[in-house]
C-alpha positions in Angstrom: 110.0 -23.7 -20.5 107.5 -22.6 -22.7 108.6 -20.0 -25.2 106.6 -16.7 -25.2 105.1 -17.8 -28.6 103.6 -20.9 -26.8 102.3 -18.9 -23.9 100.6 -16.5 -26.4 98.9 -19.2 -28.2 97.6 -20.8 -25.0 96.2 -17.5 -23.9 94.5 -17.1 -27.3 92.9 -20.6 -27.1 91.7 -20.0 -23.6 90.0 -16.7 -24.5 88.4 -18.4 -27.5 87.1 -21.1 -25.3 85.7 -18.7 -22.8 84.0 -16.7 -25.4 82.6 -19.6 -27.1 81.4 -20.9 -23.7 79.8 -17.6 -23.1 78.0 -17.4 -26.4 76.7 -20.9 -25.8 75.4 -20.1 -22.4 74.0 -16.7 -23.6 72.2 -18.5 -26.4 70.8 -21.1 -23.8 69.6 -18.0 -21.5 67.7 -16.4 -24.3 66.2 -19.6 -25.4 65.4 -20.8 -21.9 61.5 -20.4 -21.2 61.5 -22.0 -17.6 60.4 -19.3 -15.0 58.6 -17.0 -17.6 55.1 -17.3 -16.0 56.7 -16.4 -12.6 58.4 -13.3 -14.2 55.3 -12.2 -15.9 53.3 -12.7 -12.8 55.6 -10.8 -10.8 55.4 -8.0 -13.3 51.5 -8.2 -13.4 50.9 -8.7 -9.8 50.5 -5.0 -8.7 48.1 -4.3 -11.3 46.1 -7.4 -10.6 46.0 -6.5 -7.0 44.9 -3.0 -8.0 42.0 -4.1 -10.2 40.9 -6.6 -7.5 40.9 -3.9 -4.8 39.1 -1.5 -7.1 36.5 -4.2 -7.8 36.0 -4.8 -4.1 35.6 -1.0 -3.5 33.0 -0.7 -6.2 31.1 -3.4 -4.6 31.3 -1.4 -1.5 29.9 1.6 -3.2 27.1 -0.6 -4.6 26.1 -1.7 -1.3 26.2 1.8 -0.2 23.9 2.9 -3.0 21.4 0.3 -2.2 21.3 1.3 1.6 21.0 5.0 0.4 18.1 4.2 -1.8 16.3 2.4 0.9 16.7 5.4 3.2 15.5 7.8 0.4 12.3 5.5 -0.1 11.7 5.4 3.7 12.1 9.4 4.0 9.9 10.2 1.0 7.1 8.0 2.3 7.4 9.5 5.7 7.1 13.1 4.2 4.0 12.1 2.4 2.4 11.0 5.8 2.8 14.6 6.9 1.1 15.7 3.6 -2.0 13.7 4.2 -2.4 15.1 7.7 -1.8 18.7 6.4 1.3 19.1 8.6 3.5 20.9 5.9 6.0 22.2 8.6 6.7 18.5 9.7 7.6 17.2 6.2 11.2 17.8 6.3 11.6 16.7 10.0 9.6 13.6 9.3 11.5 12.6 6.2 14.8 13.3 7.9 13.8 11.2 10.8 12.7 8.2 8.6 16.1 8.4 6.7 18.0 8.1 10.0 15.9 5.6 11.4 16.8 3.4 8.4 20.5 3.9 8.8 21.3 7.4 7.3 24.3 8.8 9.1 23.1 12.4 8.6 26.6 13.8 9.3 29.2 16.2 7.8 29.8 13.7 4.9 26.2 13.4 3.8 23.3 15.6 2.7 19.5 15.4 2.6 17.2 17.5 0.4 13.4 17.4 0.9 11.1 19.1 -1.8 7.4 19.3 -1.6 6.4 19.6 -4.4 9.3 17.8 -6.3 11.4 20.0 -8.4 12.2 17.2 -10.9 10.7 14.1 -12.5 7.2 13.2 -13.5 5.8 14.6 -10.3 7.1 18.1 -10.6 4.7 20.5 -9.0 2.6 17.8 -7.4 1.7 19.4 -4.0 0.8 15.9 -2.6 4.2 14.4 -3.5 7.4 14.5 -1.7 10.9 14.3 -3.2 13.9 13.3 -1.2 17.6 13.3 -2.4 20.4 11.8 -0.3 24.1 11.9 -0.9 26.9 10.3 1.1 30.9 10.8 0.4 33.2 7.8 0.6 37.0 8.2 1.0 38.8 6.6 -1.9 40.8 3.6 -1.2 42.4 1.8 -4.3 40.6 4.4 -6.4 42.8 7.0 -4.9 45.5 5.8 -7.5 43.6 7.8 -10.1 40.9 9.8 -8.3 41.9 12.7 -6.2 38.5 13.6 -4.7 35.9 11.7 -2.6 33.4 9.2 -4.1 29.8 10.7 -3.8 27.0 8.4 -3.9 23.4 9.7 -4.6 19.9 8.3 -4.2 16.6 9.9 -5.0 13.0 8.9 -4.3 9.4 10.4 -4.8 6.3 9.3 -3.0 2.8 10.8 -3.5 -1.0 10.2 -2.8 -2.8 8.1 -5.5 -6.6 7.3 -5.6 -7.7 4.1 -4.2 -11.4 4.3 -3.8 -14.5 6.5 -4.0 -16.2 8.0 -1.0 -19.8 8.6 -2.1 -20.7 9.4 1.4 -18.3 11.7 3.4 -18.7 13.4 6.7 -16.3 16.1 7.1 -16.5 16.7 11.0 -13.3 15.9 12.5 -14.3 15.1 16.1 -17.9 14.1 16.6 -19.3 10.7 17.3 -21.7 9.1 14.9 -20.4 11.5 12.0 -21.6 9.1 9.4 -24.5 7.2 10.9 -26.9 4.5 9.9 -30.0 3.8 12.1 -33.4 2.1 11.5 -34.4 0.0 8.7 -31.9 1.6 6.2 -31.5 -0.2 2.8 -28.4 0.9 0.9 -26.8 -0.6 -2.1 -23.6 1.0 -2.9 -21.2 -1.9 -3.8 -18.8 0.5 -5.8 -18.5 3.3 -3.2 -17.1 3.9 0.3 -18.7 5.6 3.2 -16.1 7.7 4.8 -15.8 10.1 8.1 -13.0 12.3 8.9 -13.9 12.1 12.7 -11.3 10.7 14.9 -14.1 9.4 17.3 -14.2 5.7 18.2 -17.7 5.5 16.7 -17.1 7.9 13.8 -19.1 5.7 11.6 -21.8 3.7 13.1 -24.2 1.2 12.0 -27.5 0.1 14.2 -30.8 -1.1 13.7 -32.3 -3.5 11.3 -30.3 -2.1 8.4 -29.4 -3.9 5.3 -26.5 -2.2 3.8 -23.8 -2.9 1.1 -20.8 -0.7 0.7 -17.4 -1.2 -1.1 -15.6 -0.2 2.2 -15.6 2.2 5.1 -12.8 4.8 5.7 -12.3 6.7 8.9 -9.8 8.7 11.0 -11.4 7.2 14.1 -13.0 3.6 14.2 -16.2 1.9 13.1 -19.0 0.6 15.4 -21.5 -2.1 14.2 -24.5 -3.0 16.2 -24.9 -6.9 16.4 -28.4 -6.7 14.7 -27.2 -4.8 11.6 -26.5 -6.6 8.3 -23.5 -4.8 6.9 -21.5 -6.0 3.9 -18.2 -4.5 2.9 -16.9 -5.7 -0.4 -13.3 -4.7 0.3 -13.4 -4.5 4.1 -12.9 -1.4 6.4 -10.2 1.1 7.1 -10.0 2.5 10.5 -7.3 5.1 12.0 -6.6 6.5 8.4 -6.0 10.1 7.3 -8.8 12.5 6.7 -10.1 12.8 3.0 -9.9 16.1 1.3 -13.1 18.1 0.7 -13.6 17.9 -3.2 -15.6 21.0 -3.3 -13.5 23.2 -0.8 -12.6 25.7 -3.4 -16.1 25.8 -5.2 -17.1 29.6 -5.8 -20.2 30.6 -3.6 -20.3 34.3 -4.4 -23.7 34.9 -5.9 -24.3 37.7 -8.6 -25.6 40.9 -7.6 -29.2 41.8 -7.2 -32.4 39.8 -7.3 -34.4 38.6 -10.3 -37.0 37.0 -8.2 -38.2 38.8 -5.1 -40.5 37.4 -2.3 -41.5 34.0 -1.2 -43.4 31.7 -3.8 -45.9 28.9 -2.7 -46.7 26.9 -5.7 -49.6 24.7 -6.0 -50.0 24.4 -9.7 -48.1 23.8 -13.0 -45.1 26.2 -13.1 -41.9 26.6 -15.2 -39.0 28.2 -13.7 -36.4 29.5 -16.2 -32.8 30.4 -15.5 -32.5 33.3 -18.0 -28.9 33.3 -19.4 -28.0 30.2 -17.6 -28.4 31.7 -14.1 -31.3 33.0 -11.7 -31.0 34.9 -8.5 -33.9 34.1 -6.2 -34.5 36.2 -3.0 -37.2 34.2 -1.4 -38.3 30.8 -0.4 -39.7 28.5 -3.0 -42.4 26.2 -1.5 -43.9 23.3 -3.6 -47.0 21.8 -2.4 -49.2 18.9 -3.1 -50.8 19.2 -6.6 -47.9 21.4 -8.0 -45.9 20.5 -11.0 -42.9 22.6 -11.2 -40.4 22.1 -14.1 -36.9 24.0 -13.6 -35.0 24.8 -16.8 -31.3 23.9 -16.8 -29.1 26.4 -15.2 -27.6 27.7 -11.9 -30.2 28.9 -9.2 -28.8 31.2 -6.7 -30.9 30.9 -3.5 -30.0 34.1 -1.8 -30.9 33.8 1.7 -33.9 31.4 0.6 -34.8 27.9 0.8 -36.2 25.2 -1.4 -39.0 23.4 0.4 -40.8 20.5 -1.3 -43.7 19.0 0.7 -45.4 17.2 -2.2 -46.2 17.4 -6.1 -43.8 16.8 -8.9 -40.5 18.4 -9.3 -38.4 17.8 -12.6 -36.1 19.3 -15.1 -37.6 18.1 -18.3 -34.7 19.4 -20.3 -32.0 17.8 -18.1 -30.7 14.2 -18.4 -27.9 12.4 -16.7 -24.5 13.3 -18.1 -26.0 16.4 -19.9 -27.6 19.6 -19.1 -28.7 20.0 -15.5 -29.4 22.4 -12.5 -27.5 23.5 -9.5 -29.2 25.0 -6.5 -26.7 27.3 -4.4 -27.9 28.3 -1.1 -25.9 31.4 -0.2 -26.0 34.8 1.7 -28.6 37.5 0.9 -27.8 41.0 -0.2 -27.5 42.1 3.2 -24.7 39.7 3.9 -26.3 38.0 6.8 -24.9 34.4 6.8 -27.5 33.4 9.4 -30.2 33.8 6.7 -28.6 31.4 4.3 -31.2 28.7 3.3 -31.5 25.0 2.9 -33.3 22.2 1.0 -36.1 20.3 2.6 -38.0 17.4 0.9 -40.8 15.6 2.6 -44.3 14.2 2.0 -44.9 12.3 -1.1 -43.2 14.4 -3.7 -42.1 12.9 -6.9 -38.6 14.5 -7.8 -36.3 14.0 -10.8 -33.3 16.4 -10.9 -29.9 16.0 -12.5 -26.8 18.1 -11.9 -24.9 19.5 -15.0 -22.5 17.5 -16.6 -20.1 20.5 -17.8 -19.3 24.0 -16.3 -18.0 25.3 -13.0 -20.6 23.6 -10.9 -20.6 20.3 -12.8 -21.9 17.3 -10.9 -23.2 19.6 -8.1 -27.0 19.5 -7.4 -27.4 21.3 -4.0 -24.6 23.4 -2.7 -24.7 25.3 0.7 -22.4 28.2 1.3 -19.2 27.6 3.0 -19.9 30.5 5.5 -23.1 28.9 6.7 -23.1 28.6 10.6 -23.8 25.2 12.0 -27.5 25.1 12.7 -29.8 22.3 12.8 -32.4 24.4 11.0 -30.0 24.6 8.2 -29.4 20.9 7.6 -30.5 19.2 4.3 -33.5 17.3 5.3 -34.4 14.6 2.6 -37.2 13.0 4.4 -40.5 11.3 4.0 -42.0 8.9 1.6 -40.6 10.7 -1.4 -39.8 9.0 -4.8 -36.5 10.8 -5.6 -34.0 10.6 -8.3 -31.3 13.1 -7.5 -28.3 12.7 -9.8 -25.5 14.8 -8.3 -23.7 15.9 -5.2 -25.6 17.2 -2.2 -22.9 19.3 -0.4 -23.6 21.0 3.0 -19.9 21.4 4.5 -21.1 22.9 7.9 -24.4 21.1 8.4 -25.9 17.7 8.5 -27.5 15.9 5.6 -30.5 13.9 6.8 -31.5 11.1 4.6 -34.7 9.3 5.9 -38.0 8.0 5.3 -39.3 5.6 2.9 -37.3 6.9 -0.1 -37.2 5.0 -3.3 -34.0 5.7 -5.2 -33.3 5.1 -8.7 -30.6 7.7 -9.2 -27.4 7.0 -11.2 -25.3 8.8 -8.7 -26.2 10.5 -5.6 -23.1 12.0 -3.7 -23.8 13.1 0.1 -21.0 15.3 1.6 -21.8 17.1 4.7 -20.6 18.0 8.2 -22.2 14.9 9.2 -24.6 12.4 7.3 -27.3 10.5 8.9 -29.3 7.7 7.2 -32.5 6.7 9.2 -36.0 5.2 8.8 -36.6 2.9 5.8 -34.5 5.2 3.5 -32.8 3.8 0.5 -29.8 4.8 -1.6 -28.4 3.5 -4.8 -24.9 4.8 -5.9 -23.2 3.8 -9.2 -21.8 5.2 -12.4 -20.7 8.7 -11.2 -18.1 9.3 -13.9 -20.6 9.6 -16.5 -22.3 12.3 -14.6 -19.2 14.4 -14.2 -19.6 14.2 -10.4 -16.3 14.7 -8.5 -15.9 11.7 -6.1 -14.3 12.4 -2.9 -11.3 9.8 -3.4 -9.9 7.7 -0.7 -6.0 7.6 -1.2 -3.0 5.5 -0.6 0.6 6.4 -0.4 2.7 5.1 -3.1 6.4 5.2 -4.1 6.4 6.3 -7.8 9.9 7.4 -8.6 
C-alpha cells in the first residue's frame, strides 16, 4: 500500500497539474478573439436601435413640419383673399378653413394664430398682409428616453398684396353695367395701362362701335363684353371676376379754406392771367372761358367752392407749369353754405386749345381735376370733356361719385392722363394716350396680385 508520504506527493502533483492547466486555459481565454464582434454588437445593439428609432422619429417630425408649412401657406393666402374683398371679420375664419382644408387637425394638440397686420417680420404693420402661425404637438417615442415633454412643431407664413399693373382708367361703381364703356370710333393707345371697373356686372367693361383700342389689359370684378366689330388689343390679356381696385384718392382732403377771394361768375373773352396767391385761390363763382379768350393759370390750388370751370373755346394754359414740375389743381367742393348740391364740375367743349399739368409735389401731386367726395350722383355734375378740343391734360381727373365723359374729336398729346370716376365713358372719335405717369408724380390705381412673401 502506498505510504502517506507517497499519497501526499501524488496530491501535490495533481494540484500542480490542475493549476497549470487552469493557467493555460485562462491564458488561452484572454488571448481568444473569436466571438468579440458578437459581444460588442450585443453591447451596442440597444444604443443602435435607439439612434435608429430617433432618426425615424426625426424624419416623422420633418414630414409633419412640411405638412404644417403647406397648411400655413394656404391659410395666409386665404386670409388675404378676405383683405382684398374688405371682409376683415372673415380673415381668421377663412384662414382657419384653408388650413383645415389642407389637412390641419385644428384639435386640442394644435394652435392657429392669425394676425392682420403681421406682428413680426418684414411685413410688420402692413394692413394688406396676413400672418399665420401654426403649431402641432407630437408625443415623444424613442425621444422619450431623454425628453419628458411633447415635441412642438411650428410653421409660419405671410401673404400680402403686391402691385401687378397700372389701371389708368378706373370705374369705381360696384354694380352698374357699362361702368367702363367704349362706344363709337374711339382711338385709344395705352399699351402700358389697364382699363378697370369695380362693377360686378357681366358687362362691367364694354367695347362697341368701330373703336381701335390698345390696352395693356382689362381688370374687372364682373366680366367684359366686346362687340364683334370692335378692334381691341390687350397686350397681357384680360382679368375677369377679380377683386375691386382700391380708390387711390379716397383719403384726399377736400376741405376748402374759409372765405372767398374771388366772388361772382366770370365770363372771359380776352387775355387774362389768374393767379393763386400764396399757392391757393378760393373762387366762389363759375369761370366760363369762351372763343377768343386766352387764360393763363399760375401754378397753385384752385378751390372752386360751389363753382364750375366751363371752357367752350379759346386757349387755356399754365405757362409756368411743366410735366414733372409745377402745376395746377382744380378742386370742385362745397360752397360756404355747405350745400353739396351746388358742387361744380369741369366742362370742356368746342374748339378749345388746352394745356394743363398737375403739380409734381405737394398734397395734391398728380391731381388735375378733383370733385368733392360728398358730391351727389348727378348727370349735371359729370366731368364732360367733349368736342373737337386739342387737349393736353397731364394728371388725374377724379370724380368718385359721377361719370367722366371723354368724347368728341380730341387730339391727345398728354404724357399721362388718369381717369377715375364712378363710371367712365369714351365715345365719338375721342383719343387718349397714356404713358410715363411716374415722372408726373401721378398716383396710379394699381392692380394687385396675392403673393406668399414669408
